Structure formats: structure tokens, C-alpha cells
C-alpha positions as CSV (number, residue, x, y, z in Angstrom):
1,M,-20.5,-26.8,1.5
2,K,-24.3,-26.7,1.6
3,A,-24.4,-24.6,4.7
4,Q,-22.1,-22.1,3.0
5,Q,-24.2,-22.0,-0.3
6,G,-27.4,-21.5,1.9
7,A,-25.7,-18.7,3.9
8,M,-24.4,-17.0,0.7
9,S,-28.1,-17.2,-0.9
10,K,-29.4,-15.7,2.3
11,F,-27.3,-12.7,2.4
12,K,-27.0,-11.9,-1.3
13,H,-29.8,-9.6,-1.4
14,L,-28.6,-7.8,1.7
15,L,-25.0,-7.1,0.4
16,P,-24.5,-3.2,-0.3
17,L,-21.9,-1.6,-2.4
18,G,-18.3,-2.8,-1.9
19,A,-15.5,-0.5,-2.4
20,S,-12.3,-2.3,-2.0
21,I,-10.2,-4.2,-4.4
22,C,-12.4,-7.2,-3.9
23,L,-15.5,-5.9,-2.2
24,I,-17.2,-6.7,-5.6
25,T,-18.3,-9.5,-3.3
26,S,-20.4,-7.0,-1.4
27,F,-22.2,-5.3,-4.4
28,G,-26.0,-6.1,-4.2
29,H,-26.3,-5.0,-7.7
30,L,-23.8,-7.4,-8.7
31,L,-25.3,-10.3,-7.1
32,Q,-28.5,-9.8,-9.0
33,Y,-26.7,-11.1,-11.9
34,N,-26.7,-14.6,-10.2
35,K,-30.5,-14.3,-9.5
36,R,-31.6,-13.5,-12.9
37,I,-29.6,-16.3,-14.7
38,D,-31.2,-19.6,-14.7
39,I,-29.3,-22.8,-14.0
40,Y,-30.9,-24.4,-16.9
41,R,-31.5,-23.0,-20.6
42,S,-34.3,-24.4,-22.6
43,Q,-33.4,-25.7,-26.0
44,S,-35.5,-24.9,-29.2
45,A,-38.7,-27.2,-29.4
46,V,-37.9,-30.2,-31.5
47,V,-40.8,-31.2,-34.0
48,T,-41.2,-34.7,-35.4
49,H,-44.0,-36.3,-37.6
50,N,-45.9,-39.4,-36.5
51,D,-48.9,-40.5,-38.5
52,D,-49.0,-37.1,-40.2
53,K,-49.6,-35.4,-36.8
54,Q,-47.1,-33.1,-35.4
55,Q,-45.9,-33.9,-32.0
56,K,-44.0,-31.5,-29.7
57,I,-41.1,-33.2,-27.9
58,Q,-40.5,-31.3,-24.5
59,P,-37.1,-29.2,-24.6
60,Q,-34.4,-30.9,-22.6
61,P,-32.5,-28.7,-19.9
62,T,-28.9,-28.3,-20.4
63,I,-26.4,-27.1,-17.6
64,Q,-24.8,-23.9,-18.1
65,Q,-21.2,-23.5,-17.7
66,A,-19.8,-20.5,-15.6
67,I,-17.1,-18.5,-17.1
68,F,-15.4,-18.4,-13.7
69,P,-15.3,-21.4,-11.2
70,E,-17.2,-20.7,-8.0
71,S,-13.8,-20.5,-6.1
72,H,-12.8,-17.5,-8.3
73,A,-13.6,-14.0,-6.9
74,C,-15.0,-12.9,-10.3
75,S,-17.6,-15.6,-10.2
76,I,-19.7,-13.1,-8.1
77,F,-20.8,-11.6,-11.6
78,G,-22.5,-14.8,-12.6
79,L,-21.3,-14.7,-16.1
80,K,-22.2,-18.0,-18.2
81,T,-20.5,-19.3,-21.4
82,D,-23.9,-19.4,-23.3
83,D,-24.1,-15.7,-23.2
84,P,-20.8,-14.1,-24.3
85,T,-22.2,-10.8,-24.6
86,Q,-22.6,-10.4,-20.7
87,Q,-20.4,-7.6,-19.5
88,I,-18.6,-6.8,-16.3
89,P,-20.4,-3.5,-14.8
90,S,-18.1,-0.5,-14.8
91,A,-17.0,1.0,-11.6
92,T,-18.7,4.2,-12.3
93,A,-22.1,2.3,-13.0
94,L,-22.0,0.4,-9.6
95,W,-20.8,3.6,-7.8
96,K,-23.8,5.7,-9.0
97,Q,-26.3,3.0,-7.9
98,H,-25.3,3.2,-4.3
99,L,-24.7,6.9,-3.6
100,S,-27.1,7.0,-0.5
101,K,-25.0,4.0,1.0
102,V,-22.1,6.0,0.4
103,V,-23.2,8.7,2.4
104,N,-24.2,6.6,5.2
105,A,-21.0,4.6,5.3
106,T,-19.0,7.9,5.6
107,K,-20.5,8.9,8.9
108,H,-17.9,8.9,11.6
109,D,-18.4,6.8,14.7
110,K,-17.9,10.0,16.9
111,D,-20.6,12.1,15.0
112,G,-23.7,10.8,16.9
113,H,-26.3,12.8,15.1
114,Y,-24.3,12.9,11.8
115,K,-24.1,16.8,11.9
116,M,-21.7,16.3,9.0
117,H,-24.3,14.8,6.9
118,D,-25.3,17.7,4.6
119,F,-21.5,18.6,4.3
120,T,-20.8,15.1,3.2
121,V,-23.8,15.3,0.6
122,H,-22.2,18.6,-0.7
123,L,-18.8,16.9,-1.1
124,L,-20.3,13.9,-2.9
125,N,-22.2,16.2,-5.1
126,F,-18.8,17.7,-6.3
127,M,-17.1,14.3,-6.5
128,T,-19.0,13.2,-9.6
129,P,-18.0,9.9,-11.5
130,Q,-16.0,12.0,-13.9
131,R,-13.8,13.4,-11.2
132,L,-13.3,9.9,-9.6
133,L,-12.1,8.9,-13.0
134,Q,-9.7,11.8,-13.1
135,S,-8.2,10.5,-10.0
136,T,-7.1,7.3,-11.7
137,K,-3.8,8.2,-13.4
138,T,-2.2,4.7,-13.9
139,L,-3.4,1.3,-13.3
140,P,-0.9,-1.5,-12.1
141,I,-0.4,-2.9,-15.6
142,N,2.6,-5.1,-14.5
143,Y,1.0,-6.3,-11.3
144,W,-2.4,-7.7,-12.1
145,D,-1.4,-11.0,-10.6
146,R,-1.1,-9.3,-7.3
147,V,-4.6,-7.7,-7.7
148,G,-5.9,-11.2,-8.4
149,D,-4.1,-12.4,-5.1
150,V,-5.8,-9.8,-3.1
151,L,-9.1,-10.5,-4.6
152,D,-8.7,-14.2,-3.8
153,L,-7.9,-13.5,-0.2
154,M,-10.9,-11.2,0.3
155,Y,-13.2,-13.4,-1.5
156,K,-12.4,-16.4,0.6
157,R,-12.7,-14.4,3.8
158,W,-16.2,-12.9,2.7
159,K,-17.5,-16.4,2.0
160,W,-16.2,-17.6,5.4
161,L,-17.8,-14.7,7.2
162,L,-21.3,-15.7,5.8
163,L,-21.2,-19.1,7.5
164,D,-22.9,-19.8,10.7
165,N,-20.7,-20.3,13.8
166,D,-20.8,-24.1,13.7
167,E,-19.5,-24.2,10.2
168,K,-16.8,-21.6,11.0
169,Q,-15.5,-23.7,13.6
170,K,-14.7,-26.6,11.0
171,M,-12.5,-24.2,9.0
172,I,-9.4,-22.2,9.5
173,E,-10.3,-18.5,9.4
174,P,-9.2,-16.9,6.2
175,R,-7.0,-13.8,7.0
176,K,-7.7,-10.3,6.2
177,V,-5.8,-8.4,3.5
178,T,-3.3,-6.1,5.0
179,I,-3.0,-2.5,3.6
180,L,0.1,-0.4,4.7
181,V,-0.1,3.3,4.3
182,L,3.4,5.2,4.5
183,G,3.0,8.7,5.0
184,G,3.6,12.0,6.9
185,S,1.4,14.4,9.0
186,V,-1.3,14.6,6.3
187,A,-1.9,10.9,6.6
188,Q,-1.9,11.3,10.3
189,G,-4.7,13.7,9.9
190,E,-3.0,17.0,11.0
191,Q,-5.7,19.7,10.7
192,C,-8.3,17.3,9.8
193,G,-10.7,18.8,12.3
194,S,-11.0,21.9,10.1
195,N,-14.5,22.1,8.5
196,P,-17.3,24.7,7.8
197,V,-19.8,22.9,10.1
198,G,-18.5,22.8,13.5
199,R,-16.1,20.9,15.9
200,L,-16.1,17.1,15.9
201,R,-14.3,15.8,19.0
202,V,-11.9,13.3,17.4
203,K,-8.2,12.8,17.5
204,N,-6.3,13.6,14.2
205,V,-5.5,10.1,13.4
206,E,-9.2,8.9,14.0
207,C,-10.3,11.8,11.5
208,S,-7.7,10.9,8.7
209,W,-8.7,9.2,5.7
210,T,-6.8,6.1,6.5
211,T,-9.0,5.6,9.6
212,R,-12.1,6.6,7.7
213,L,-11.3,4.2,4.8
214,Q,-11.1,1.2,7.2
215,K,-14.5,1.9,8.6
216,F,-16.0,2.8,5.1
217,L,-15.0,-0.5,3.6
218,Y,-16.2,-2.5,6.7
219,V,-19.8,-0.8,6.3
220,M,-19.9,-1.2,2.5
221,A,-19.1,-4.9,2.9
222,G,-22.2,-5.3,4.9
223,N,-20.3,-4.9,8.3
224,K,-17.6,-7.5,7.4
225,D,-14.0,-7.0,8.2
226,L,-12.2,-7.9,5.0
227,V,-9.0,-5.6,5.3
228,D,-6.8,-4.3,8.0
229,I,-5.3,-0.8,7.2
230,R,-2.1,-0.1,9.1
231,Q,-0.8,3.4,9.2
232,V,2.9,4.2,9.6
233,A,3.1,7.9,9.4
234,L,5.3,10.4,11.0
235,G,5.0,14.2,10.5
236,G,8.1,15.7,8.4
237,R,9.0,12.2,6.9
238,N,9.6,12.1,3.2
239,T,10.4,9.2,0.7
240,R,14.0,9.1,1.7
241,N,13.0,8.2,5.4
242,A,10.5,5.8,3.9
243,I,13.2,3.8,2.1
244,T,15.3,3.4,5.4
245,F,12.1,2.3,7.3
246,W,11.4,-0.3,4.6
247,D,15.0,-1.4,4.2
248,Y,15.2,-2.2,7.9
249,A,11.6,-3.1,8.5
250,L,11.3,-0.3,11.2
251,Y,7.7,-1.1,12.0
252,P,5.9,-2.4,15.1
253,N,6.8,-5.9,16.0
254,D,3.4,-7.4,15.0
255,M,3.5,-5.8,11.5
256,P,2.3,-8.2,8.9
257,F,4.1,-8.1,5.4
258,P,1.6,-6.1,3.5
259,D,-0.5,-7.1,0.6
260,V,-0.9,-3.6,-0.6
261,V,1.3,-0.5,0.1
262,I,0.1,2.9,-0.3
263,H,2.7,5.6,-0.5
264,E,1.5,9.1,0.6
265,H,4.7,11.1,1.0
266,S,3.7,13.6,-1.8
267,T,3.4,16.7,0.4
268,N,6.5,16.2,2.2
269,D,8.6,15.3,-1.0
270,M,7.7,18.9,-2.1
271,H,8.1,20.3,1.3
272,V,10.9,22.9,2.4
273,I,12.7,20.0,4.2
274,T,13.1,18.2,0.8
275,I,14.0,21.2,-0.9
276,S,16.8,21.7,1.7
277,E,18.1,18.2,1.2
278,A,18.1,18.6,-2.7
279,Q,20.1,21.9,-2.3
280,K,22.7,20.2,-0.2
281,L,23.3,17.7,-3.1
282,N,23.2,20.4,-5.7
283,L,20.2,18.9,-7.4
284,P,17.1,20.5,-8.8
285,L,14.0,19.5,-6.6
286,E,12.5,17.5,-9.5
287,D,15.7,15.4,-9.9
288,Y,15.8,14.7,-6.2
289,I,12.2,13.7,-6.2
290,L,12.8,11.4,-9.1
291,Q,15.9,9.9,-7.6
292,M,14.3,9.2,-4.2
293,N,11.0,7.8,-5.7
294,D,12.9,5.6,-8.1
295,K,14.8,4.1,-5.3
296,F,11.6,3.6,-3.3
297,V,9.8,1.9,-6.1
298,R,12.7,-0.5,-6.7
299,T,13.0,-1.2,-3.0
300,V,9.3,-2.1,-2.5
301,L,8.9,-4.0,-5.8
302,T,12.1,-6.1,-5.7
303,K,11.4,-9.7,-4.4
304,P,11.7,-9.5,-0.6
305,P,14.2,-11.6,1.4
306,P,13.2,-15.0,2.8
307,F,10.5,-15.1,5.3
308,L,9.7,-17.1,8.2
309,D,6.7,-19.3,7.4
310,P,4.2,-19.4,10.1
311,N,2.2,-22.1,8.3
312,N,5.2,-24.6,8.0
313,N,6.5,-26.0,11.2
314,N,8.8,-28.9,10.8
315,D,9.9,-30.6,14.0
316,G,9.4,-27.3,15.9
317,K,11.5,-25.4,13.5
318,I,9.8,-22.5,11.6
319,Q,11.0,-23.0,7.9
320,Q,11.8,-20.3,5.5
321,C,9.6,-19.5,2.4
322,E,9.9,-17.1,-0.6
323,G,7.3,-14.4,-0.9
324,K,6.0,-11.6,-3.3
325,P,6.3,-8.0,-3.4
326,P,3.2,-6.0,-2.5
327,L,0.9,-4.4,-4.7
328,L,2.2,-0.8,-4.9
329,L,-0.1,2.2,-5.1
330,Y,0.8,5.9,-5.0
331,F,-1.4,8.5,-3.7
332,D,-0.9,12.1,-4.5
333,D,-2.5,14.8,-2.3
334,Y,-0.3,17.7,-2.9
335,L,-2.1,21.0,-4.2
336,G,0.6,23.4,-2.8
337,N,1.6,25.7,-1.3
338,E,5.2,25.2,-0.6
339,Q,5.6,26.5,-4.2
340,R,3.8,29.6,-5.4
341,K,4.1,28.9,-9.1
342,I,1.3,26.4,-10.3
343,S,3.6,24.7,-12.8
344,Q,6.0,23.9,-9.9
345,T,3.0,22.4,-7.8
346,L,2.5,19.9,-10.5
347,S,6.0,18.5,-10.3
348,F,5.5,15.6,-8.1
349,G,2.5,14.3,-10.1
350,Q,4.4,14.5,-13.3
351,I,7.4,12.7,-12.0
352,I,5.3,9.8,-10.4
353,N,3.4,9.5,-13.6
354,S,6.5,8.9,-15.4
355,L,7.6,6.3,-12.9
356,S,4.3,4.5,-12.8
357,T,4.1,4.1,-16.5
358,Y,7.6,2.8,-16.6
359,Y,7.5,0.4,-13.7
360,G,3.7,-0.4,-14.1
361,F,2.6,0.4,-10.4
362,G,-0.7,2.2,-9.7
363,F,-0.9,5.9,-9.3
364,I,-4.0,7.7,-7.8
365,S,-4.3,11.5,-7.5
366,Y,-6.6,13.3,-5.1
367,A,-4.9,16.4,-6.4
368,D,-5.9,16.1,-10.1
369,A,-9.4,15.2,-9.0
370,V,-10.1,18.5,-7.1
371,R,-7.3,20.8,-8.7
372,D,-9.8,23.0,-10.6
373,L,-12.1,23.3,-7.8
374,V,-9.2,24.7,-5.6
375,Y,-7.6,26.9,-8.1
376,T,-10.6,28.5,-9.4
377,K,-11.3,29.7,-5.8
378,T,-8.3,29.4,-3.7
379,T,-9.9,30.7,-0.5
380,E,-12.2,27.6,-0.5
381,F,-11.4,25.1,2.3
382,W,-13.6,22.1,1.5
383,F,-10.7,20.5,-0.5
384,S,-7.7,22.4,0.5
385,S,-6.3,24.0,3.6
386,H,-8.3,26.4,5.6
387,S,-5.7,29.2,5.5
388,W,-5.0,29.3,1.9
389,P,-3.4,30.8,0.0
390,K,-1.2,31.5,3.0
391,R,1.5,28.7,3.6
392,Q,-0.4,25.6,4.9
393,V,0.0,22.2,3.6
394,H,-2.5,20.4,5.7
395,P,-6.0,20.2,4.2
396,G,-9.2,19.8,6.3
397,M,-11.9,17.2,6.8
398,G,-13.3,17.6,3.3
399,M,-10.1,16.2,1.8
400,H,-10.0,13.2,4.1
401,I,-13.7,12.4,3.4
402,T,-13.1,12.9,-0.4
403,S,-9.9,10.9,-0.3
404,T,-11.7,7.9,1.4
405,W,-14.1,7.9,-1.7
406,I,-11.4,8.3,-4.2
407,L,-9.3,5.3,-2.8
408,A,-12.5,3.2,-2.4
409,F,-13.6,4.0,-6.1
410,N,-10.0,3.2,-7.3
411,F,-10.1,-0.1,-5.4
412,L,-13.5,-0.9,-7.1
413,N,-12.2,0.1,-10.4
414,L,-9.2,-2.3,-10.0
415,A,-11.5,-5.1,-9.1
416,T,-13.9,-4.6,-12.1
417,T,-11.2,-4.0,-14.6
418,Y,-9.2,-7.3,-13.4
419,C,-12.5,-9.3,-13.8
420,D,-12.9,-7.8,-17.2
421,I,-9.4,-8.7,-18.2
422,M,-9.8,-12.3,-17.1
423,K,-13.1,-12.8,-18.9
424,P,-12.2,-14.5,-22.3
425,P,-12.8,-12.5,-25.5
426,I,-15.8,-13.2,-27.9
427,I,-14.5,-15.4,-30.7
428,A,-15.8,-17.9,-33.1
429,A,-16.1,-21.4,-31.5
430,K,-13.9,-23.1,-34.2
431,D,-11.2,-20.5,-33.7
432,K,-11.4,-20.7,-30.0
433,E,-11.1,-24.5,-29.9
434,K,-7.9,-24.3,-32.1
435,S,-6.6,-21.5,-29.9
436,E,-7.0,-23.3,-26.7
437,S,-5.3,-26.3,-27.9
438,S,-2.2,-24.2,-28.6
439,G,-2.3,-22.5,-25.2
440,N,-3.3,-19.1,-26.4
441,Y,-5.6,-17.7,-23.7
442,F,-6.8,-14.7,-25.7
443,H,-7.5,-16.8,-28.8
444,V,-6.2,-13.9,-31.1
445,L,-3.6,-15.9,-33.0
446,S,-6.4,-18.3,-34.1
447,L,-7.2,-15.6,-36.6
448,L,-4.0,-15.9,-38.5
449,R,-4.4,-16.9,-42.1
450,N,-0.8,-18.5,-42.2
451,K,-0.4,-20.3,-38.8
452,T,3.2,-21.3,-39.6
453,S,4.9,-18.1,-41.0
454,E,6.8,-15.9,-38.7
455,V,6.8,-11.9,-39.0
456,K,10.3,-11.0,-38.2
457,Y,11.6,-8.1,-36.0
458,G,8.9,-8.1,-33.4
459,P,9.3,-7.6,-29.8
460,L,9.7,-10.3,-27.2
461,K,7.0,-12.7,-26.9
462,K,6.9,-12.4,-23.1
463,R,8.0,-9.4,-20.8
464,P,10.8,-10.3,-18.6
465,A,9.5,-11.0,-15.0
466,L,11.8,-8.5,-13.4
467,L,12.1,-4.7,-13.0
468,P,13.4,-2.8,-15.9
469,P,16.7,-1.0,-15.4
470,Q,17.0,1.9,-13.0
471,L,15.5,5.1,-14.4
472,D,18.4,7.5,-14.0
473,Q,20.5,10.1,-16.3
474,N,22.7,7.0,-17.5
475,L,19.8,5.0,-19.1
476,T,19.5,5.7,-22.8
477,L,17.9,4.1,-26.0
478,D,21.3,2.7,-26.7
479,N,21.7,0.7,-23.5
480,I,18.2,0.0,-22.2
481,S,17.7,-3.3,-23.9
482,E,21.1,-4.7,-23.2
483,L,20.7,-3.8,-19.5
484,W,17.4,-5.4,-19.3
485,Q,18.6,-8.5,-20.9
486,D,21.7,-8.8,-18.8
487,E,19.6,-8.7,-15.8
488,K,17.3,-11.3,-17.1
489,R,20.2,-13.6,-17.7
490,K,21.5,-13.0,-14.2
491,K,18.0,-14.0,-12.5
492,E,17.7,-17.0,-14.8
493,K,21.0,-18.3,-13.3
494,E,20.0,-17.7,-9.8
495,T,18.2,-20.7,-8.3
496,T,16.2,-20.9,-5.1
497,L,15.4,-24.1,-2.9
498,L,12.8,-22.2,-1.0
499,P,9.0,-23.0,-1.4
500,Q,6.5,-20.2,-2.1
501,C,4.8,-18.8,0.9
502,D,1.4,-20.0,1.5
503,T,-0.3,-16.6,2.8
504,A,-3.8,-17.6,2.6
505,K,-4.2,-18.8,6.3
506,K,-1.6,-16.4,8.0
507,S,0.1,-13.2,7.2
508,L,3.9,-13.2,7.0
509,L,5.6,-11.0,9.6
510,M,7.9,-8.3,8.4
511,S,11.4,-9.7,8.8
512,N,13.4,-8.1,11.5
513,R,16.6,-6.8,9.9
514,C,18.3,-5.0,12.8
515,L,20.2,-6.1,15.8
516,F,18.4,-3.3,17.8
517,S,15.8,-0.7,16.7
518,W,12.9,1.4,18.0
519,V,10.8,4.3,16.6
520,G,8.7,6.5,18.6
521,D,5.1,7.4,17.6
522,M,4.4,3.9,16.1
523,I,1.8,3.1,18.7
524,E,-1.0,5.3,19.5
525,D,-0.6,4.6,23.3
526,N,2.5,6.5,23.8
527,L,2.9,5.6,27.4
528,Q,3.1,2.0,26.4
529,T,5.6,3.1,23.7
530,I,7.8,4.7,26.3
531,Q,7.8,1.6,28.5
532,S,8.5,-0.7,25.7
533,V,11.5,1.4,24.6
534,K,12.8,1.6,28.2
535,E,12.6,-2.1,28.3
536,Q,14.5,-2.5,25.1
537,M,17.4,0.0,26.0
538,D,17.9,-0.7,29.7
539,P,19.8,-4.1,29.2
540,F,22.4,-2.3,26.9
541,L,22.8,1.0,28.6
542,L,26.3,1.2,30.1
543,E,25.7,4.9,31.3
544,E,23.1,7.6,31.0
545,K,23.3,11.2,32.0
546,D,20.6,13.8,31.6
547,W,18.6,11.8,28.9
548,K,15.1,10.6,29.4
549,L,12.2,9.1,27.3
550,S,9.5,11.6,27.0
551,N,6.3,12.4,25.1
552,D,6.5,16.0,24.8
553,E,4.9,18.0,21.9
554,K,3.0,14.7,21.1
555,K,6.2,13.0,19.7
556,M,7.8,10.3,21.7
557,G,11.5,10.3,22.0
558,Y,14.9,10.1,23.8
559,I,15.7,13.8,24.9
560,A,18.8,15.4,26.0
561,T,17.9,17.8,28.9
562,N,21.2,19.3,29.8
563,T,24.4,20.6,28.3
564,T,26.4,17.6,29.7
565,A,24.0,15.0,28.5
566,S,25.6,11.7,27.3
567,F,24.8,7.9,27.0
568,A,26.6,4.8,26.0
569,M,25.4,1.5,25.0
570,K,27.0,-1.9,24.6
571,F,26.0,-5.0,22.7
572,T,28.2,-8.1,23.4
573,N,28.3,-11.3,21.6
574,I,25.8,-9.9,19.0
575,N,23.6,-12.4,17.1
576,H,23.0,-10.3,14.1
577,P,25.5,-8.6,11.7
578,V,25.7,-4.8,11.8
579,E,26.8,-2.6,8.9
580,T,25.1,0.8,9.7
581,V,24.1,2.7,12.8
582,N,21.0,4.9,12.2
583,F,19.6,7.8,14.4
584,I,16.2,9.4,13.5
585,V,16.0,12.8,14.8
586,I,13.7,15.8,14.8
587,N,15.3,19.1,13.8
588,D,13.5,21.5,16.2
589,Y,16.3,22.7,18.6
590,K,18.3,25.6,17.6
591,G,22.0,25.4,18.1
592,S,21.8,21.8,19.2
593,M,24.2,19.1,18.1
594,I,25.3,15.5,19.1
595,H,28.4,13.5,18.4
596,V,28.0,9.8,17.8
597,N,30.9,7.4,18.0
598,A,30.3,3.7,17.1
599,S,33.0,1.0,17.4
600,I,33.3,-2.8,16.6
601,I,35.3,-4.9,18.8
602,A,36.2,-8.1,17.1
603,S,35.3,-11.5,19.0
604,T,38.7,-13.1,18.0
605,D,41.4,-10.6,19.4
606,L,39.1,-8.1,21.3
607,M,40.6,-5.4,19.1
608,I,38.6,-2.5,17.5
609,R,38.1,-3.7,14.0
610,S,36.2,-0.6,12.7
611,E,35.3,2.8,14.2
612,S,33.1,5.6,12.7
613,S,31.6,8.9,14.0
614,M,29.4,11.6,13.0
615,D,28.0,14.8,14.2
616,I,24.1,15.3,13.9
617,M,22.4,18.8,14.0
618,G,19.1,19.2,15.8
619,F,17.9,22.2,13.7
620,N,17.8,23.4,10.0
621,E,18.2,26.7,8.4
622,K,14.5,26.8,7.3
623,H,13.3,26.7,11.0
624,A,10.9,24.0,10.0
625,K,10.3,20.8,11.9
626,E,11.9,17.9,10.0
627,I,12.3,14.2,10.7
628,V,15.7,13.1,9.5
629,V,17.4,9.7,9.3
630,H,21.2,10.0,9.8
631,E,23.3,6.9,8.7
632,L,26.6,5.9,9.8
633,I,28.2,3.2,7.8
634,F,31.2,1.0,9.2
635,D,34.0,0.2,6.9
636,T,33.9,-3.4,8.0
637,K,30.7,-4.8,9.3
638,A,30.3,-6.3,12.7
639,N,29.9,-10.0,12.6
640,V,28.0,-12.5,14.8
641,G,29.9,-12.6,18.1
642,D,31.4,-9.2,18.0
643,T,31.0,-6.4,20.3
644,L,29.1,-3.1,19.4
645,R,29.6,0.0,21.3
646,I,27.8,3.3,20.8
647,N,28.8,6.6,22.7
648,V,26.7,9.7,22.2
649,Q,27.5,13.2,23.7
650,L,25.5,16.4,23.4
651,K,28.1,18.8,21.7
652,S,26.3,21.9,21.8
653,G,22.9,23.3,23.0
654,N,21.0,22.1,26.0
655,R,18.3,20.0,24.3
656,F,18.1,17.4,21.6
657,K,15.6,14.7,20.6
658,I,16.1,11.2,19.0
659,L,13.0,9.8,17.7
660,G,14.4,6.4,16.9
661,M,17.5,4.2,16.5
662,A,18.3,1.3,14.2
663,F,21.6,-0.7,14.4
664,C,21.4,-2.9,11.3
């Protein structure tokens, strides 16, 4: 403990500005609070009379009480109970004090001489605190507990990293916070190399804001790795696809269950591919966006299924535990220009603003922070696409640099706001004492004149700890309260015998919910992906004709190369129930189509219990590349012990590409 305190004291003056949810720990400015607050406070001198002579008695020191215990992340502010006027500094105040460090932390590893330095400074000059605040649309008002959890994880790791090696060996290493970014080609960094200075030899994904944010937070935290940002992004994928990926956990095998999820599908939700999907359903685009995102929000924020607890191994058997949903943040980067009318380009932001206020998750908007800069001169390309106002939805490097700051600033704003919320209000001592005895944390009810009377017709004293009813056309003022209370009563009847997951030491892994699954482009080393997919498929292939795994056009997939292409797969004595067969395809091959037939053979009598089929087109009428998930649902699910057969035949065309399969 003494070694840890010594290490913290040694590094406090070195720690620069932090820019993540709990990187308040790395603000040199914040830590100055601890320095200038004395441990002891002198009392007023006491004067007595002895033989008509005044004698001054030396003041007695009294130990100050901290508002937050040392184990609490917010204790970094050093607030003491004897000075209730002390305030948590605002995010803007902290940000402005460390602008030079922000510029230095933005330098890309591949930019040896920092030739982007002055461009970066010009961008930062535009990104004033007012603009950064404009990016904050909604705070996660119903999920401050998750903000606190993330703060706690990062604070524990930060303190551990300050220890010397000998002390570290005596403790279990606290884990990093996992941030999962779900997005499309913008998140992948498509066109990120575009800038007004010159070429920077980096891959798209290395240039993207997701990669930059990881490095930025590391540098701002004093070269301490507190977060692990995982990007799962595929070009052409929208929120509808993201729901399938989350439902079936179609992520790399080592993917931890995230502490934070950042949704970045705004551009593809406004894209021509989504417009086409809406038209097929006879829905206006706005209604379809609302429908998709309402489902995504409910899917992510619903309590996840039981996890395998890596920290609880009883007699060699891994136990199950109950987890929490992640902290959900939406990130809107869409400025156009799939739509030409400005009012239409605002649709996504308006819809997500409604959803975020209804469900209480966080909403951050790059688009709103820079919109006037782009619309007053649509030919600029610091913040928008280089070929504007022609059709181009991929912005350049300026957007990715700026998005890094916007997200970092919003993380910081979450941290300072959380600590300010947790700080007790200023209230008279006598009223505070009465209030604390009644369990009223905010002490406000102690101000009542009549403590026993009740004012009728007020709201519920405590908001139900569950999601509100689904936000659709059937929800009205007449039924919302009843629906919400009905759901509350159902939840109260449900009991669980599972313990809460302890995630402080190890991350929980995403539960595998499929019998068989793979998705291309999930790993940067595509050759390794091809080999791993081949190893997955080979044991179940009955026959394969004119199909091959390939990485053409930078998208790894299973490709039909001839008009006679076909393959068949068989899974016997299955160990996982199967209800759906999913194929993820890219629509990029005119006139191509495959026919899929799936059958379930019962283990009891070896008869076909259920059989389904579908045709999948490999192109669209808009002639735009898009990634589509096609789902085939069985009438009766396959049970453990049954046999599953999949037959695929190229029906037309001479080329077709499957980007993934999931039999779940």
C-alpha cells in the first residue's frame, strides 16, 4: 500500500490530460487539487485568561474527511468535506488547459516528422469548446451506473500501472476496459488518406478514428493502456446487419463482452442500400431507420444471457454468472450526400435523438459539431468528403482526427459529470443529518416543513429498472403506463439463482450462440482468416465444386467461380440447437443468384423433420455494393442430437460471394 501511494505521489505531477471516461486519473490539473489541500486544518486559536495574562493555546490539527474514499475514481479530485464549495472542474476547462498535449497526442505513429502538425492545429482551432459541446446531444441518463463501473475499472488499472514491478507481481493485473465499435466503411477508414497536405502511407484502418482514439487515449493517460478498442466494421453494413451480428455474437473468438458499445452506422443507415430495403417493405426511410435502431437499442440494452464466468472455476467446471448490458453510445457522422435536400440529411440525427431521450443512452454527433462549417462551403474537404458536393459519403483525414477529439472530449465530459452527480449537495448540517438517517442521499426531503404529509398524484418514487415499452406506432399515451407496469410485474416474478459476474479481473467472453459461424474481414491478416475458415469448413463439407476461399477486392469470402458451382455441408449429432440458417453476402455480381436448401433430420427416426429453402440474389437494382444478411427460419428447430444438412447451388450467373455463414 505504501509503495502504491509513493508511486502515485511520484507520478502525479507528470500525468497529462486524460480523455477517456475515466482518464480523469491522468489530468495533471486535477491532481493539483490533492497537492494544494492540506491533510490537516488549523482551528481558530483559543484564548484563555490566567493571572490576568492572555495565553494563546496552540491550535489542534483535525483530520479532514474526503468526500470520496480513496478507492473511488472520483477521489482523484481531492474534494474534502470541510470545503463544500469545491467544484468538479468542467470538461471544457480541463480541455482548454491541455491543448498543446492534444496536438502532440494526435500525431500518427507513421507520421515520423509530423507533417500533419499544422493541419492538425488548424483543425483544433476550428474545434472550439463550443463545438465540442455541440457534439454532445444526449447523456446516458439511465446508465450512470455503467459509467461508474467503467470509471472504477480504469481507475484500478491506472493505480496498478503506477506500481513498481515487484509490487505488481503481488497483485492480479486489473483488466482494460473494452470498447466495441460497430460500423461500416467510414469506421474502417475508407478514404481517410484524403487530406490537403500530402500522402501518409498508412492502411485505411490505421488511419481511422477508431485506431487513432486508442493511441490518443494511451498518450493522454501518460502512456498507460487503460482501454482496448475493438473495431468490428464491414463496408456496406447497416444497423439491421448489426442486430444479427449482436444476436448471434458473430465476432472473433477472443472478443470480450464489451463495457462500452459505440454504434457508428449512421452513414449506411442513410445509404442507398437502406433506402432500397425500406422501399421493399413499403416504408418511408425515416420509419425504417426508427424501426431498425429501436430494435438494436433494445437488443443491446436488454440483460444479456448468462455468461461463462472465467473467475469462478468450481471443481474444474466453469460456472455461469449474470452480467450487465454495456454502456451504449451512438456516434453520428453523417453529413450527406445520399440525399440532396438538407432537411433529409438531418433525419438520422433527429430519430436517434428521440430514441436516446426515450431510452436514456448516450448520443454524440460529429455531424452537428461541424455542420455549419461544411454547409457554408460545401467544396471544403477538411471535415467532409473530398469530392463534395458530388456523391461521396466517405470523409477524409480531417474527419477522423476531429472525431478522435470529439469522442475523447465526450468521454471526459461523462467522467466529470458523473463525479459531479455523485458529489453530495450543499445543505445545512442539521438537515443533512436528518436526511442521512432516512436514507435520502440528496438530502432534499429534509427541507420539507411537514415530514409526515403526502402530496397525492405524484409519479413513481423510483423508475422501473427495465426498458420502457417498444417505441412503435402502437405505443400511445393511453397504454404506455399499463404496458410498462405489466413488464415490471413480469420481471418481478422472474428469479435468478445465478451470481453477478465479477468483471474486475477478467473480461467475459461473448457467448457463442451458433452451431457454426464465420465472418470474413474480422481479422486484419486475411490470409490467417482464410486458413481458419478453411479449418472450420473442411470437417463438414460433403462436396465442393467450383467454390474457393479468396481475398479478392480486399474482402475475404467464399466465392463461386463457375456456373456449375455447388457445395453441401452436413452436421451430425449436433451439440447446439439451430433455428435459423444465415448467409452474409455481398451484392456485387450482376445476374447472380444461389439457391439454398436446409433440412433437419431427426435423431429419433432419421426422418426429415423440417426443410426450408430460399433464393439469394448477388446484386441489387441500385448497382451499389452492399452487405446483406439473409435469414432462413425453420418451422421446427433442430435439437441436440439431430442432423443438419445445407445444400447450396449457383442458380444463375457465374460468380457469387459469401462473406459469412451462421447456423444458429
